[in-house]
N, C-alpha and C positions, 0 to 999 in steps of 0.2 A: 291483677292478671293471674289466672291459674297457671299451673305447671304446663298443662297441655297447650294452652294458648301461647305461652312463652316459647315453647318448642316450635310451634307453627311459625311464630314470628322469626325465630332464629333460622328457620329454613329459608326465609326470604333475605335475611341479613347477611349470612355468610355462605360462601361456596361450599359444596359438599367436601367433606374430608379436611376442612380447615383445622389444623392441629392447634393453632393459637386460640381459636374460639372454643375448641374442645377443652383446652386447659382452663380457660376462663369459666366455663360451665362446671367443670369438675371442681374448681376451687370455691365457687359461690352458688352454684345451682342456676337453672335456667332463668328463673324470675329475677334474681339479683343481677345476673349477667345482662338481661335486657335493661334493667334500671340503670346500671353503670354505663351502658352504651348510650342510653338516652341522655344521661347527665354529662357524658363526655369526660368522665374522670377515671382514667385508668390508674391503677396503683403503681407507684414507682417501682415496686418489686417485680412487676410483670415483665419488665424489660429483660430480666435475667432468664426468662423462659425461652428466648430465642436460641435455637440450636446452631448458631453460626460457628464456623470454624474460627480458631484463634487468629487474631490479627496482631501485627507488630505495633499498632498504634497504642498510645497510653491507655490504661484502664479507664481513666476518667472520660476521655474523648469517646471511647468505644461505648461507654454507658450512655453518654449523651446521644450518640448516633442511634443506639437501639431504642432509647426513649422517644426520640423523634419519629422513628419508624413505627413504634407502637401507637403514637399519637395519630399518625396518618391512617393507620388501620382503623382506629376507633372513629375517625372522622368519616371514613368510607362506610363503616357499619352504621353510623348514625344517619348518614344520608339515605341508606336503604331502609332503615327503620322508620323514617318519616313517612315513607310511602306504603309501608306494610300494614295490612289490615287482617290480623289473624282470625278475627271472628268471621269475616267474609270468606277467607280461605277455607276455614273449617266447614262452613255452610256449603260452599261450592263443591268441595270434595264429597261431602255426604250426598249432595244433590245428584252428583254424577255416579253414585253407587259405590264410591270408594270408602275406605275406613282408615282412620289414623291409629297407629300403634306406637307406643312409647316405651322406653325401658321401665320394667315393672309390670307391664300388661302380660296377661297369660299367653298372648300370641307372639310376644317379643322373643326372637331367637337369642338366647343368652350367649351363644358362641360369638355374637358380634362384639361382646365385651373384649375379645382378644385384640380388637383394633385399637384399644386404648384411647388416646386423645383424638383419633380420627373416626371414632364411632359415630354413626348417624345420630342426630338429635331426635329424630322420629322417622317413621316410614309410612308412606301412603300405600295401601294394598287395595287391589281391585281384582276380585275373583272369588270363587266359591271355596277354594282350598284354605286350610289353616296353615299359615306360613311356618310356624314353629314345628308343628307335627310333620309337615312335608320335608323339612330339612333334617330331621333326625336320621334318616337314611337317604342320603342324597349324594350325587356326583355332579360336578361341574364339567360340562363338555364345551370346549372352546376351540377356536381355530380360525382359519383365514376366511375373510369375506369373499375373496376371489377364489373360491374352492373349485377343484377339478371334479369331474364325475366320480373319480375314485374316492375323493374326500367326502363328498355328499353322501355317497353310498355307505361308506363306513360310519359316518356320523348318524345316519338314519338307523343303521343296524345297531349301533351302540344305544341310541335313544330307545328303540323298541325293546332291545334285550334287557336294558336296565329296568324299564318300566314293567315289563312282564314279570320280573323277579322282585318287584316291590321297592325299587329304588327310584326316587325322584330325580329328574334331570333339571339342572340349573344352568342357564346360559343367558346371553344378552339380547336375544331376539333379533340379531342382525342377519344380513344376507349370508349365504354360504353355509358354513359349518353350524352356526347357531341355529338357523332356521331349520336345517335338516334334522338336527338333534331334537328340537322341539316337536317337529312333525312325527318323528319316529316315536317319541314318548307318548304322543297323543293316541297312538295305536294301542297302547296298553291302558291300564286302569289307574296307574299311579300318577299323582299330580305332577305337573311340570311348572317350573318357576322361571319367569322372565324378569331379569333385573334391568331396568331402563336407565338411560342417561338423560332422561327428560321427565316431564310431569307424567303422572299416571293417566292423564286424560289426553295425552299426545301420542298418536300412532306414528312412530318412527322406527324403521322406514315405512312410508305410507303404503307400500305394496304389501306389507304384512298386516294390514288391517283385519283381514279375515282370520289370519293366524292368531292374532291377539284376542279376537273374539272367541275363538275356540279355547284358548288358554284360560280365559276368564271363566268358562264353564267347567273346565276340568283341571284348573290350576290356579295360579295367581300371578298378577303383575305387581312388581315391587319398584318403588321409587323413593329416593330420599330428597327429590327436588319438589318444590312447590307446584301446585296446579298451574298448568299453562307454560311451564318452563320448557324452553327449546334446548335441544342437545348442542353441545360444543365439544371440540376435540378434547380439552382438559377433562370434561365431565365423563367422557367415555373411558379415559384412563383411570380416573378416580373411581368410577363405577366398578371397575374390575376387582377392587379390593373386596367389595361386597360379595361378588360371585365366589371368590376364593374363600372368604370367611364363612359364608353360609353352608358350604358343602363339607363333606367328610374328606373329599379329595378331588383333584382336578386332572382331567385327561385332555391332552392337546392333540387334536387331529388336524394335520396340515397347518404349518406355520412357517412362513419365510423368516429369514434371520432378523428382519425388522418388523415382524408382525406384532400387533397389539396383544395377541394371545400370549406372547411371551411375557408381557407385563402381568397378566393374570397368573402365569406360572411363577413369576417372581414373588407375587403376593402370597401364593400358596406356600412357597418355601419359607418365607419370613414368618408365616403364621403356624409353621410346623404342621401343615396339612400334607397329606400324601400327594405326590405328583407323578403322573404317568404320561407317556407319549406313545402314539401309534406310528410305527415306521411307514415310510412310503417308498416309492421308487428312488434309488440313489441318484438318478438323473433329474429328479423333480426339485426345482427351486422352492416350491411351496411346501416341501417337507424338510428343507434344510434346517429350519429351526428345531423341529422335532428330533432330527438326528443329532444335532449339537447337544440338546438337553440329555439325550441318552448317552452320548459319548462322554460328556462331562460328569456323568454319574448323578445328575440332579434329578432325573426322571427314570422311572422303571418302564421298560418296554412292555407294552400290552398289545394284544391283537384281537381280543374278544371281550365282550361285556363280562363274561365269567371271570376272566383274569383281573379285570378292574375291580369287581366285587370282592375277589380274594384279597386284593390289596387294601381295600378300605373297610372290609367287613370284619366280623368276629374272628379272632385268631383260632384257627382249627375248625371253625364252623361254616365258613363260606369258601371252601377250597374249590378251585377250578379243576375240572377233569383233565387229566393228562392226555394230550392228543396221541392217538395210536393209529397205526396203519391197519388196513383190513386183515382179518385173520384168514389165512389160506388153509386149505386142507393139509398141505404139507406140514404146517405148523403143529398139527395135532399128532404127527408121527412121533414115536419114541426116539430118543437119541440113537439107540442101537440100530433101529430100522433105517433112520436117515443116513447113518454111516454106510450101511449096505447099499442103499439107493444111490449114494454118491459114487460107489465103486462099480456100478453097472454101466457098461459102455452104451453109447447112444446109437451106434450103427451096427457094428459087427457083434455077434454073440460071443460070450465067453463062459467058461465053465464055473461051477460053484466054487471049486478050489481056488481059482484065480481071484474070484470076488472075495473070498475069505481072506486071502493074503492082503489084498488091497484095502479091505475094510478093517483088518486087524482083529477079526473074530474067528471063532472056531467054525468048522464045517456044518455041524448040526444047527448052529444059530443062523448061518447063512441060508440053509435050506428052509428053515422056519420063516425067516424074514422074506425070502423070495416068494414063498407061497402067499404070505399076507400081502405083499406088494402086487403080486399078480391078480389077486382077488380084488384089490382096490383099483386096478387098471393102470398101475404105474409101469409094470414091466411085462414082458411076454417071453415065452419060450420059443426058441428057433433051433434049427438043426445043430448049430454049433454051440448052443448053451442058452444064455440069457442076455437080453438087451432091453433098453428102455422102449416102451411102447410109443410109437409115433403119435403125438397129440394126446398121449395119455396122462401127461403131467404138466398142464398149462401153467402151474404156479412154480415151476422149477426155477 
Protein backbone atom coordinates (compact mmCIF):
# COMPACT_ATOMS: atom_id res chain seq x y z
CA UNK A 1 0.00 0.00 0.00
CA UNK A 2 1.41 3.41 -1.00
CA UNK A 3 1.70 6.34 1.38
CA UNK A 4 -1.26 8.12 -0.26
CA UNK A 5 -3.53 5.06 -0.07
CA UNK A 6 -2.53 4.53 3.55
CA UNK A 7 -3.54 8.08 4.37
CA UNK A 8 -6.88 7.63 2.58
CA UNK A 9 -7.44 4.51 4.67
CA UNK A 10 -6.61 6.37 7.88
CA UNK A 11 -9.26 8.99 7.01
CA UNK A 12 -11.78 6.13 7.29
CA UNK A 13 -10.22 4.52 10.33
CA UNK A 14 -9.86 7.43 12.78
CA UNK A 15 -11.98 10.48 13.50
CA UNK A 16 -10.53 13.85 12.44
CA UNK A 17 -8.10 15.28 14.95
CA UNK A 18 -7.46 11.95 16.73
CA UNK A 19 -4.20 12.75 18.55
CA UNK A 20 -3.48 9.10 19.36
CA UNK A 21 -3.62 8.16 15.69
CA UNK A 22 -1.47 11.19 14.93
CA UNK A 23 1.16 9.95 17.38
CA UNK A 24 1.09 6.49 15.85
CA UNK A 25 1.59 7.91 12.34
CA UNK A 26 4.32 10.27 13.54
CA UNK A 27 6.20 7.36 15.13
CA UNK A 28 5.90 4.79 12.33
CA UNK A 29 4.52 6.49 9.21
CA UNK A 30 1.09 5.95 7.65
CA UNK A 31 1.88 2.62 5.97
CA UNK A 32 3.31 1.02 9.09
CA UNK A 33 0.45 2.44 11.16
CA UNK A 34 -2.09 0.73 8.89
CA UNK A 35 -0.13 -2.54 9.13
CA UNK A 36 -0.04 -2.41 12.93
CA UNK A 37 -3.77 -1.71 13.12
CA UNK A 38 -4.51 -4.60 10.76
CA UNK A 39 -2.34 -6.95 12.83
CA UNK A 40 -3.79 -5.63 16.09
CA UNK A 41 -0.43 -5.32 17.81
CA UNK A 42 0.03 -2.00 19.58
CA UNK A 43 3.41 -1.50 21.19
CA UNK A 44 3.37 -1.65 25.00
CA UNK A 45 5.12 1.73 25.07
CA UNK A 46 2.21 3.42 23.30
CA UNK A 47 0.21 3.37 26.52
CA UNK A 48 2.48 6.11 27.84
CA UNK A 49 1.24 8.44 25.11
CA UNK A 50 -2.08 9.04 26.84
CA UNK A 51 -2.16 12.51 28.35
CA UNK A 52 -4.33 11.56 31.33
CA UNK A 53 -4.07 13.53 34.51
CA UNK A 54 -2.27 11.73 37.37
CA UNK A 55 -4.32 9.31 39.43
CA UNK A 56 -3.74 8.01 42.91
CA UNK A 57 -3.86 4.42 41.78
CA UNK A 58 -0.60 2.41 41.75
CA UNK A 59 1.60 2.94 38.70
CA UNK A 60 1.26 -0.71 37.66
CA UNK A 61 -2.55 -0.71 37.67
CA UNK A 62 -2.63 2.61 35.81
CA UNK A 63 -0.36 1.18 33.12
CA UNK A 64 -2.66 -1.82 32.79
CA UNK A 65 -5.69 0.43 32.49
CA UNK A 66 -4.05 2.55 29.78
CA UNK A 67 -2.90 -0.56 27.93
CA UNK A 68 -6.45 -1.90 27.98
CA UNK A 69 -7.75 1.43 26.68
CA UNK A 70 -5.21 1.38 23.87
CA UNK A 71 -6.29 -2.15 23.00
CA UNK A 72 -9.92 -1.03 22.71
CA UNK A 73 -8.89 1.80 20.43
CA UNK A 74 -6.93 -0.55 18.19
CA UNK A 75 -9.91 -2.90 18.05
CA UNK A 76 -12.16 -0.03 16.99
CA UNK A 77 -9.67 1.09 14.33
CA UNK A 78 -9.30 -2.47 13.07
CA UNK A 79 -13.07 -2.85 12.69
CA UNK A 80 -13.21 0.30 10.55
CA UNK A 81 -10.18 -0.79 8.56
CA UNK A 82 -11.95 -3.99 7.57
CA UNK A 83 -14.57 -2.02 5.65
CA UNK A 84 -12.20 0.64 4.27
CA UNK A 85 -11.40 0.58 0.56
CA UNK A 86 -8.85 3.35 -0.11
CA UNK A 87 -8.57 2.52 -3.82
CA UNK A 88 -12.31 3.00 -4.24
CA UNK A 89 -12.29 6.17 -2.11
CA UNK A 90 -9.49 7.68 -4.18
CA UNK A 91 -11.23 6.83 -7.45
CA UNK A 92 -14.57 8.15 -6.18
CA UNK A 93 -13.07 11.45 -5.09
CA UNK A 94 -11.34 11.96 -8.42
CA UNK A 95 -14.54 10.99 -10.26
CA UNK A 96 -16.37 13.78 -8.43
CA UNK A 97 -13.73 16.31 -9.41
CA UNK A 98 -11.93 16.48 -6.07
CA UNK A 99 -8.21 16.05 -5.52
CA UNK A 100 -6.27 14.61 -2.61
CA UNK A 101 -3.34 16.50 -1.08
CA UNK A 102 -1.03 15.06 1.57
CA UNK A 103 1.91 16.45 3.55
CA UNK A 104 4.78 17.08 1.18
CA UNK A 105 2.59 17.97 -1.82
CA UNK A 106 3.10 21.43 -3.33
CA UNK A 107 -0.47 22.43 -2.44
CA UNK A 108 -0.24 21.27 1.18
CA UNK A 109 -0.39 24.28 3.57
CA UNK A 110 2.64 23.85 5.81
CA UNK A 111 1.04 25.95 8.56
CA UNK A 112 -1.08 22.89 9.36
CA UNK A 113 2.07 21.38 10.88
CA UNK A 114 1.41 23.70 13.85
CA UNK A 115 -1.43 21.32 14.80
CA UNK A 116 1.12 18.68 15.77
CA UNK A 117 -0.45 15.31 16.54
CA UNK A 118 -3.91 16.46 15.43
CA UNK A 119 -2.72 17.45 11.95
CA UNK A 120 -4.92 15.97 9.18
CA UNK A 121 -3.59 12.85 7.47
CA UNK A 122 -4.74 14.25 4.11
CA UNK A 123 -7.22 16.74 2.67
CA UNK A 124 -9.80 16.47 -0.06
CA UNK A 125 -10.01 19.67 -2.10
CA UNK A 126 -12.75 20.57 -4.55
CA UNK A 127 -12.39 23.85 -6.41
CA UNK A 128 -10.29 25.86 -8.83
CA UNK A 129 -8.14 27.75 -6.31
CA UNK A 130 -4.79 26.56 -4.98
CA UNK A 131 -5.22 26.01 -1.24
CA UNK A 132 -1.65 26.76 -0.17
CA UNK A 133 -1.44 29.94 -2.25
CA UNK A 134 -4.88 31.11 -1.08
CA UNK A 135 -3.95 30.75 2.58
CA UNK A 136 -0.74 32.78 2.38
CA UNK A 137 -2.79 35.98 2.88
CA UNK A 138 -5.98 34.88 4.57
CA UNK A 139 -8.33 35.77 7.40
CA UNK A 140 -10.82 33.47 9.11
CA UNK A 141 -14.23 35.09 9.59
CA UNK A 142 -16.45 33.22 12.04
CA UNK A 143 -19.54 33.87 14.11
CA UNK A 144 -23.04 32.87 15.05
CA UNK A 145 -25.32 30.78 12.85
CA UNK A 146 -28.31 32.67 14.27
CA UNK A 147 -26.90 35.99 13.12
CA UNK A 148 -28.76 39.28 13.30
CA UNK A 149 -29.11 41.62 10.30
CA UNK A 150 -26.31 43.69 11.87
CA UNK A 151 -24.03 40.65 12.00
CA UNK A 152 -24.68 39.47 8.44
CA UNK A 153 -24.15 43.02 7.14
CA UNK A 154 -20.82 43.37 8.94
CA UNK A 155 -19.69 39.88 7.85
CA UNK A 156 -20.50 40.62 4.21
CA UNK A 157 -18.66 43.94 4.44
CA UNK A 158 -15.62 42.22 5.93
CA UNK A 159 -15.72 39.47 3.30
CA UNK A 160 -15.95 41.95 0.43
CA UNK A 161 -13.40 44.34 1.92
CA UNK A 162 -10.82 41.62 2.55
CA UNK A 163 -11.31 40.10 -0.90
CA UNK A 164 -10.99 43.47 -2.64
CA UNK A 165 -7.64 43.97 -0.93
CA UNK A 166 -6.25 40.58 -1.92
CA UNK A 167 -6.97 38.65 1.29
CA UNK A 168 -8.71 35.28 1.13
CA UNK A 169 -11.64 34.62 3.47
CA UNK A 170 -11.73 31.28 5.32
CA UNK A 171 -14.85 30.07 7.11
CA UNK A 172 -17.05 27.04 7.66
CA UNK A 173 -19.82 27.56 5.12
CA UNK A 174 -22.56 27.51 7.78
CA UNK A 175 -25.65 29.67 8.04
CA UNK A 176 -25.34 33.19 9.41
CA UNK A 177 -21.92 34.83 9.65
CA UNK A 178 -20.06 32.13 7.67
CA UNK A 179 -22.35 32.31 4.66
CA UNK A 180 -22.44 36.11 4.66
CA UNK A 181 -18.63 36.29 4.77
CA UNK A 182 -18.27 33.84 1.86
CA UNK A 183 -20.83 35.73 -0.24
CA UNK A 184 -19.09 39.01 0.45
CA UNK A 185 -15.75 37.47 -0.55
CA UNK A 186 -17.23 36.19 -3.81
CA UNK A 187 -17.91 39.80 -4.77
CA UNK A 188 -14.14 40.29 -5.06
CA UNK A 189 -11.55 38.41 -7.06
CA UNK A 190 -9.63 36.74 -4.22
CA UNK A 191 -10.45 33.05 -3.54
CA UNK A 192 -12.56 32.05 -0.56
CA UNK A 193 -12.04 28.80 1.35
CA UNK A 194 -14.82 26.69 2.91
CA UNK A 195 -13.67 24.15 5.52
CA UNK A 196 -16.31 21.43 5.80
CA UNK A 197 -17.22 19.12 8.68
CA UNK A 198 -18.34 16.46 6.20
CA UNK A 199 -17.15 14.91 2.96
CA UNK A 200 -16.21 17.25 0.12
CA UNK A 201 -19.06 15.73 -1.90
CA UNK A 202 -21.71 16.50 0.75
CA UNK A 203 -23.48 19.87 0.64
CA UNK A 204 -24.21 20.80 4.25
CA UNK A 205 -26.22 22.80 4.89
CA UNK A 206 -28.17 21.76 1.80
CA UNK A 207 -29.51 25.29 1.31
CA UNK A 208 -25.93 26.39 0.55
CA UNK A 209 -25.64 24.12 -2.48
CA UNK A 210 -25.49 27.10 -4.85
CA UNK A 211 -23.03 28.90 -2.56
CA UNK A 212 -20.68 25.91 -2.59
CA UNK A 213 -20.96 25.73 -6.37
CA UNK A 214 -19.87 29.37 -6.59
CA UNK A 215 -16.99 28.71 -4.18
CA UNK A 216 -15.75 25.80 -6.30
CA UNK A 217 -15.46 28.15 -9.28
CA UNK A 218 -13.74 30.97 -7.35
CA UNK A 219 -12.23 29.22 -4.34
CA UNK A 220 -11.97 25.77 -2.84
CA UNK A 221 -13.86 23.41 -0.54
CA UNK A 222 -11.68 21.62 2.04
CA UNK A 223 -12.41 18.44 3.99
CA UNK A 224 -10.39 16.06 6.12
CA UNK A 225 -13.28 13.58 6.11
CA UNK A 226 -13.66 10.74 3.60
CA UNK A 227 -16.08 11.02 0.71
CA UNK A 228 -19.72 10.65 1.76
CA UNK A 229 -19.05 11.39 5.45
CA UNK A 230 -21.91 13.20 7.14
CA UNK A 231 -21.40 16.01 9.67
CA UNK A 232 -21.62 15.43 13.42
CA UNK A 233 -21.38 17.87 16.30
CA UNK A 234 -17.85 16.71 17.31
CA UNK A 235 -16.70 17.08 13.70
CA UNK A 236 -17.87 20.69 13.63
CA UNK A 237 -15.80 21.51 16.71
CA UNK A 238 -12.75 19.57 15.48
CA UNK A 239 -13.07 21.26 12.07
CA UNK A 240 -12.62 24.65 13.74
CA UNK A 241 -8.93 23.97 14.41
CA UNK A 242 -8.34 23.82 10.63
CA UNK A 243 -10.05 27.19 10.11
CA UNK A 244 -7.80 28.76 12.73
CA UNK A 245 -4.62 27.00 11.54
CA UNK A 246 -5.02 27.82 7.84
CA UNK A 247 -5.45 31.56 8.37
CA UNK A 248 -3.12 34.37 9.46
CA UNK A 249 -5.72 35.48 11.98
CA UNK A 250 -9.35 35.05 13.04
CA UNK A 251 -12.04 37.69 13.48
CA UNK A 252 -15.21 36.85 15.42
CA UNK A 253 -18.36 38.67 14.30
CA UNK A 254 -21.29 38.01 16.65
CA UNK A 255 -20.85 35.14 19.08
CA UNK A 256 -22.90 34.33 22.14
CA UNK A 257 -21.11 33.16 25.28
CA UNK A 258 -21.62 29.50 24.23
CA UNK A 259 -21.07 29.97 20.51
CA UNK A 260 -18.99 27.48 18.55
CA UNK A 261 -17.13 30.47 17.10
CA UNK A 262 -15.44 30.87 20.48
CA UNK A 263 -14.04 27.37 19.98
CA UNK A 264 -12.33 28.63 16.81
CA UNK A 265 -11.08 31.63 18.77
CA UNK A 266 -9.56 29.30 21.36
CA UNK A 267 -7.73 27.37 18.64
CA UNK A 268 -6.42 30.63 17.18
CA UNK A 269 -4.98 31.65 20.55
CA UNK A 270 -3.40 28.23 21.17
CA UNK A 271 -1.81 28.33 17.69
CA UNK A 272 -0.42 31.85 18.28
CA UNK A 273 -2.57 33.31 15.53
CA UNK A 274 -3.96 36.83 15.69
CA UNK A 275 -7.46 37.08 17.17
CA UNK A 276 -9.88 39.96 16.72
CA UNK A 277 -13.52 40.59 17.52
CA UNK A 278 -16.10 43.03 16.22
CA UNK A 279 -18.17 44.74 18.92
CA UNK A 280 -21.92 44.79 18.72
CA UNK A 281 -24.73 46.49 20.65
CA UNK A 282 -24.12 46.07 24.39
CA UNK A 283 -27.70 44.81 24.73
CA UNK A 284 -27.22 42.04 22.16
CA UNK A 285 -26.70 38.52 23.53
CA UNK A 286 -25.29 37.44 20.16
CA UNK A 287 -22.34 39.78 20.70
CA UNK A 288 -21.71 38.93 24.37
CA UNK A 289 -18.97 36.44 23.45
CA UNK A 290 -17.17 39.06 21.34
CA UNK A 291 -17.33 41.58 24.16
CA UNK A 292 -15.94 39.06 26.61
CA UNK A 293 -13.00 38.27 24.31
CA UNK A 294 -12.20 41.98 24.05
CA UNK A 295 -12.65 42.60 27.79
CA UNK A 296 -10.36 39.70 28.68
CA UNK A 297 -7.69 41.05 26.37
CA UNK A 298 -7.69 37.90 24.24
CA UNK A 299 -8.98 39.66 21.11
CA UNK A 300 -8.23 43.00 19.49
CA UNK A 301 -11.25 45.19 18.78
CA UNK A 302 -11.63 45.80 15.03
CA UNK A 303 -14.42 47.57 13.17
CA UNK A 304 -13.28 47.54 9.53
CA UNK A 305 -11.52 45.16 7.12
CA UNK A 306 -8.61 47.62 7.02
CA UNK A 307 -8.11 47.29 10.77
CA UNK A 308 -8.09 43.49 10.48
CA UNK A 309 -5.52 43.65 7.67
CA UNK A 310 -3.35 45.93 9.81
CA UNK A 311 -3.45 43.29 12.55
CA UNK A 312 -2.46 40.32 10.37
CA UNK A 313 -0.53 42.08 7.59
CA UNK A 314 3.05 43.25 7.21
CA UNK A 315 4.26 45.39 10.09
CA UNK A 316 4.21 49.01 8.94
CA UNK A 317 3.06 48.05 5.44
CA UNK A 318 -0.66 47.39 5.93
CA UNK A 319 -1.65 50.22 8.25
CA UNK A 320 -5.32 51.13 8.45
CA UNK A 321 -6.18 54.81 7.87
CA UNK A 322 -7.02 56.72 11.02
CA UNK A 323 -10.70 57.69 11.08
CA UNK A 324 -11.13 61.46 10.85
CA UNK A 325 -14.09 63.78 11.02
CA UNK A 326 -14.98 66.12 8.15
CA UNK A 327 -12.65 69.08 7.56
CA UNK A 328 -14.66 72.29 8.03
CA UNK A 329 -13.78 75.74 6.66
CA UNK A 330 -13.23 76.94 10.23
CA UNK A 331 -10.42 74.33 10.61
CA UNK A 332 -8.40 76.14 7.93
CA UNK A 333 -8.29 79.42 9.88
CA UNK A 334 -5.05 80.32 11.61
CA UNK A 335 -5.01 80.09 15.43
CA UNK A 336 -4.85 83.88 15.70
CA UNK A 337 -7.87 84.45 13.47
CA UNK A 338 -9.84 81.75 15.37
CA UNK A 339 -9.11 83.55 18.66
CA UNK A 340 -10.48 86.80 17.23
CA UNK A 341 -13.53 85.00 15.83
CA UNK A 342 -14.28 83.49 19.26
CA UNK A 343 -14.17 86.97 20.80
CA UNK A 344 -16.79 88.47 18.43
CA UNK A 345 -20.29 88.50 19.99
CA UNK A 346 -23.18 86.75 18.26
CA UNK A 347 -25.95 89.36 18.65
CA UNK A 348 -24.90 92.85 19.69
CA UNK A 349 -22.00 94.57 18.02
CA UNK A 350 -18.82 95.48 19.86
CA UNK A 351 -15.82 97.61 19.02
CA UNK A 352 -12.41 96.37 17.86
CA UNK A 353 -10.79 97.42 21.13
CA UNK A 354 -13.13 95.21 23.14
CA UNK A 355 -12.49 92.32 20.77
CA UNK A 356 -8.74 92.85 21.12
CA UNK A 357 -8.92 92.63 24.92
CA UNK A 358 -11.11 89.49 24.80
CA UNK A 359 -8.86 87.80 22.21
CA UNK A 360 -5.62 88.85 23.86
CA UNK A 361 -4.11 90.45 20.75
CA UNK A 362 -3.21 94.00 19.72
CA UNK A 363 -5.61 96.36 17.91
CA UNK A 364 -3.82 96.23 14.54
CA UNK A 365 -4.05 92.43 14.52
CA UNK A 366 -7.78 92.57 15.37
CA UNK A 367 -8.49 94.98 12.54
CA UNK A 368 -6.59 92.76 10.09
CA UNK A 369 -8.36 89.63 11.28
CA UNK A 370 -11.82 91.24 11.26
CA UNK A 371 -11.27 92.27 7.64
CA UNK A 372 -10.35 88.71 6.67
CA UNK A 373 -13.29 87.25 8.62
CA UNK A 374 -15.71 89.71 7.00
CA UNK A 375 -14.43 88.79 3.54
CA UNK A 376 -14.94 85.10 4.38
CA UNK A 377 -18.50 85.75 5.57
CA UNK A 378 -17.96 85.02 9.25
CA UNK A 379 -18.59 88.53 10.69
CA UNK A 380 -20.30 91.72 9.65
CA UNK A 381 -20.04 95.36 10.61
CA UNK A 382 -23.00 96.96 12.41
CA UNK A 383 -23.55 100.46 13.83
CA UNK A 384 -22.15 99.49 17.24
CA UNK A 385 -19.09 97.60 15.92
CA UNK A 386 -18.71 93.94 14.86
CA UNK A 387 -20.80 90.85 15.37
CA UNK A 388 -21.06 87.34 13.94
CA UNK A 389 -22.90 87.23 10.66
CA UNK A 390 -26.21 85.34 11.09
CA UNK A 391 -25.85 82.02 9.25
CA UNK A 392 -22.38 83.00 8.12
CA UNK A 393 -20.49 80.35 10.13
CA UNK A 394 -22.42 77.04 9.92
CA UNK A 395 -19.39 75.14 11.21
CA UNK A 396 -19.10 77.15 14.41
